C-alpha positions as CSV (number, residue, x, y, z in Angstrom):
1,M,-28.1,-36.6,221.1
2,T,-28.3,-34.5,218.0
3,N,-28.6,-30.8,218.0
4,P,-32.2,-29.6,217.0
5,I,-30.8,-26.9,214.8
6,D,-28.8,-29.4,212.8
7,D,-32.0,-31.4,212.4
8,R,-33.8,-28.3,211.1
9,I,-31.0,-27.5,208.7
10,E,-31.1,-31.0,207.3
11,A,-34.9,-30.9,207.0
12,K,-34.7,-27.5,205.2
13,L,-32.1,-28.8,202.8
14,I,-34.3,-31.9,202.0
15,S,-37.4,-29.7,201.5
16,K,-35.5,-27.2,199.2
17,I,-34.0,-29.9,197.1
18,A,-37.3,-31.8,196.8
19,H,-39.1,-28.6,196.0
20,Y,-36.8,-27.6,193.2
21,R,-36.8,-31.2,191.8
22,L,-40.6,-31.2,191.6
23,S,-40.7,-27.7,190.3
24,I,-38.3,-28.5,187.4
25,R,-40.2,-31.6,186.6
26,T,-43.6,-29.8,186.5
27,Q,-42.2,-26.9,184.4
28,F,-40.7,-29.3,181.9
29,R,-44.0,-31.1,181.6
30,N,-45.9,-27.9,181.0
31,R,-43.4,-25.9,179.1
32,H,-45.2,-26.0,175.8
33,H,-48.6,-25.0,177.2
34,V,-47.8,-21.5,178.2
35,A,-48.2,-18.1,176.4
36,W,-44.5,-17.2,176.5
37,P,-42.3,-20.3,176.3
38,E,-39.0,-18.3,176.4
39,L,-40.0,-17.0,179.9
40,T,-40.7,-20.5,181.0
41,Y,-37.3,-21.6,179.7
42,K,-35.6,-18.9,181.8
43,T,-37.6,-20.0,184.9
44,I,-36.5,-23.6,184.3
45,I,-32.9,-22.5,184.0
46,G,-33.1,-20.5,187.2
47,D,-34.6,-23.4,189.1
48,I,-31.9,-25.7,187.8
49,R,-29.3,-23.2,189.0
50,D,-30.9,-23.0,192.4
51,L,-31.1,-26.8,192.7
52,K,-27.4,-27.0,191.9
53,V,-26.7,-24.5,194.7
54,W,-28.8,-26.4,197.3
55,I,-27.1,-29.7,196.3
56,R,-23.7,-28.1,196.6
57,I,-24.6,-26.7,200.1
58,A,-25.7,-30.2,201.1
59,E,-22.4,-31.7,199.9
60,L,-20.4,-29.1,201.8
61,I,-22.3,-29.7,205.0
62,D,-21.9,-33.4,204.6
63,E,-18.1,-33.0,204.0
64,A,-17.8,-30.8,207.1
65,K,-19.7,-33.3,209.3
66,A,-17.7,-36.3,208.1
67,G,-14.4,-34.5,208.0
68,T,-13.5,-36.2,204.7
69,D,-13.7,-35.3,201.0
70,I,-15.3,-38.3,199.4
71,P,-17.2,-37.1,196.3
72,S,-18.5,-40.6,195.4
73,V,-20.8,-40.8,198.4
74,T,-24.2,-39.1,198.1
75,P,-25.1,-37.0,201.1
76,Y,-28.1,-38.2,203.1
77,T,-30.1,-35.0,202.4
78,I,-29.8,-35.5,198.6
79,Y,-30.6,-39.2,198.9
80,Q,-33.7,-38.4,201.0
81,A,-34.9,-35.7,198.6
82,K,-34.6,-38.0,195.7
83,Q,-36.6,-40.7,197.5
84,L,-39.3,-38.2,198.3
85,T,-39.6,-37.0,194.7
86,L,-39.6,-40.3,192.8
């Protein structure tokens, strides 16, 4: 039986990764329709940085769970977030 806290952590990671993927996509789509494009650019860069952090956290948790360091395998949380934001 899985620990409910682990399930909540996994759900939180999926939601954060999906949120930042959708946010970046929306901001890129609307970046030329704003009053100050340079501020939008900085917001996009900040969201990309945050997305990289959440993806790295997911990778570290997956490595700790599996006990191996296999970089070629995509963690389930990242896979699920990508499927939700297609």
